[in-house]
Legacy VTK file of the C-alpha trace (Angstrom):
# vtk DataFile Version 3.0
C-alpha trace
ASCII
DATASET POLYDATA
POINTS 67 float
89.299 137.517 144.803
88.052 136.506 141.371
90.212 137.741 138.491
89.899 136.629 134.912
91.670 136.555 131.589
89.723 138.179 128.756
89.924 136.622 125.296
88.503 137.688 121.927
87.124 134.686 120.036
87.130 134.712 116.237
87.418 131.972 113.654
87.565 129.264 116.303
90.646 130.835 117.911
91.033 132.832 121.120
93.399 135.761 121.503
94.297 137.088 124.969
93.158 140.693 125.364
93.904 141.335 129.033
95.064 139.437 132.105
94.004 140.035 135.737
90.644 141.576 134.786
88.841 142.718 137.926
86.074 144.876 136.407
84.090 145.044 133.170
81.955 148.111 132.511
79.390 147.818 129.713
78.361 150.801 127.595
76.282 149.541 124.675
78.671 147.564 122.500
81.785 148.958 124.247
83.386 147.088 127.116
85.890 148.780 129.406
88.158 146.211 131.026
90.112 147.179 134.145
92.762 145.290 136.090
93.653 145.371 139.764
96.810 147.216 138.708
94.856 150.170 137.263
95.298 149.264 133.590
92.299 149.912 131.312
91.365 148.822 127.824
88.227 149.392 125.768
86.977 147.004 123.098
83.958 146.833 120.795
82.707 143.422 121.865
79.991 141.371 123.491
80.413 138.955 126.351
79.893 135.445 125.036
80.819 133.460 128.120
82.186 133.889 131.634
83.829 130.854 133.221
84.401 131.682 136.887
85.952 128.309 137.651
88.430 128.634 134.774
88.854 132.435 135.247
88.057 133.054 131.552
85.999 135.802 129.937
85.217 135.073 126.292
84.334 138.049 124.098
83.258 138.364 120.463
83.891 141.500 118.411
81.072 143.654 117.109
81.154 146.415 114.528
81.427 149.939 116.023
78.002 151.355 116.778
76.295 147.986 116.350
74.271 146.697 119.302
LINES 1 68
67 0 1 2 3 4 5 6 7 8 9 10 11 12 13 14 15 16 17 18 19 20 21 22 23 24 25 26 27 28 29 30 31 32 33 34 35 36 37 38 39 40 41 42 43 44 45 46 47 48 49 50 51 52 53 54 55 56 57 58 59 60 61 62 63 64 65 66
């Protein structure tokens, strides 16, 4: 099973958004993150990088409505 930790990157720093991410659904500039435990979170962001080996998902924020 491949689970990841999602981080928002800004100003050269990374902030943990969610742990144990199993699913990311993309709807324009909105990402819906879901865990194996049934937790959900939505963020206005783009995927910058996915590191499967390191189990990291790096996101960058976007302005609402911006694509």
